[in-house]
C-alpha positions as CSV (number, residue, x, y, z in Angstrom):
1,X,-38.0,6.7,24.0
2,X,-36.5,6.5,20.5
3,X,-32.9,5.6,20.0
4,X,-30.5,8.5,19.3
5,X,-27.0,8.5,17.9
6,X,-24.2,10.5,19.5
7,X,-22.0,12.7,17.2
8,X,-19.6,11.1,14.8
9,X,-16.0,10.8,16.1
10,X,-13.0,12.2,14.3
11,X,-11.7,10.4,11.2
12,X,-8.7,8.1,11.8
13,X,-5.6,8.8,9.8
14,X,-5.4,7.0,6.4
15,X,-4.2,3.5,6.9
16,X,-1.3,3.9,4.5
17,X,0.9,7.0,3.7
18,X,0.7,6.4,0.0
19,X,-1.6,4.7,-2.6
20,X,-5.1,3.7,-1.8
21,X,-6.2,3.1,1.8
22,X,-9.0,3.8,4.2
23,X,-9.9,6.1,7.0
24,X,-12.6,5.3,9.6
25,X,-14.9,7.0,12.1
26,X,-17.5,5.7,14.6
27,X,-20.3,6.9,16.8
28,X,-22.0,5.4,19.8
29,X,-25.7,5.3,20.8
30,X,-26.4,8.4,22.9
31,X,-29.9,7.3,24.0
32,X,-30.9,3.7,23.7
33,X,-34.5,2.9,22.6
34,X,-36.8,2.2,25.5
35,X,-40.4,1.3,26.1
36,X,-41.2,0.4,22.5
37,X,-39.3,3.3,21.0
38,X,-37.7,3.2,17.5
39,X,-34.3,1.7,16.7
40,X,-31.4,4.0,15.7
41,X,-31.3,4.4,12.0
42,X,-27.9,4.2,10.3
43,X,-24.6,2.6,11.2
44,X,-22.2,2.9,14.0
45,X,-19.1,2.7,11.8
46,X,-18.2,4.6,8.6
47,X,-15.2,4.3,6.3
48,X,-13.9,6.2,3.3
49,X,-11.2,5.6,0.7
50,X,-8.1,7.8,1.0
51,X,-6.3,8.4,-2.3
52,X,-2.7,9.5,-1.7
53,X,0.1,9.8,-4.2
54,X,1.4,6.4,-5.6
55,X,3.8,4.5,-3.5
56,X,7.4,4.4,-4.7
57,X,8.2,1.1,-6.6
58,X,11.8,-0.1,-6.5
59,X,13.5,-1.7,-9.4
60,X,13.7,-5.5,-9.2
61,X,16.3,-7.5,-11.1
62,X,17.0,-11.2,-11.7
63,X,19.9,-13.1,-10.2
64,X,23.2,-12.9,-12.1
65,X,23.8,-15.3,-15.0
66,X,26.8,-17.5,-14.9
67,X,30.1,-15.9,-16.0
68,X,30.7,-16.0,-19.8
69,X,33.0,-18.8,-20.9
70,X,36.7,-18.1,-21.3
71,X,37.8,-19.9,-24.5
72,X,40.7,-20.4,-24.9
73,X,41.8,-17.1,-23.2
74,X,39.5,-14.3,-22.2
75,X,42.2,-11.9,-21.0
76,X,40.1,-10.9,-18.0
77,X,37.0,-10.1,-20.1
78,X,34.4,-12.5,-18.7
79,X,31.0,-11.0,-18.2
80,X,27.7,-11.8,-16.5
81,X,24.3,-10.2,-16.8
82,X,21.0,-9.8,-15.1
83,X,17.6,-8.5,-16.3
84,X,15.0,-6.1,-15.0
85,X,11.8,-7.8,-13.9
86,X,10.1,-4.6,-12.5
87,X,11.0,-1.1,-13.5
88,X,11.2,1.5,-10.8
89,X,8.4,4.1,-10.7
90,X,7.2,7.0,-8.6
91,X,10.6,7.8,-7.1
92,X,11.5,4.2,-6.3
93,X,15.1,2.9,-6.1
94,X,16.7,2.9,-9.6
95,X,18.0,-0.3,-11.2
96,X,21.6,-1.4,-10.4
97,X,24.1,-2.2,-13.1
98,X,22.9,-5.0,-15.3
99,X,26.2,-6.2,-16.6
100,X,29.4,-7.0,-14.6
């Protein structure tokens, strides 16, 4: 008796809701080989790449710099700054104020 595969199962959902991920399906042996029959040809597990829209990427900024000096009098006009290290993209959170 030759080995025979059962039908493929349903595909799993994609492993991530955005970006590149995978989905999988599997099948079992329906009839195992016996009495010198042939092995099943093929694989029990299959996977495919899922391409979803890009994941949102939030803005990332550095820590604040030290406050600017107050020489001799700053009249309440000291400032501090921070820089963008990663721009937001694909609907991610926008950058906060960069100067305070």
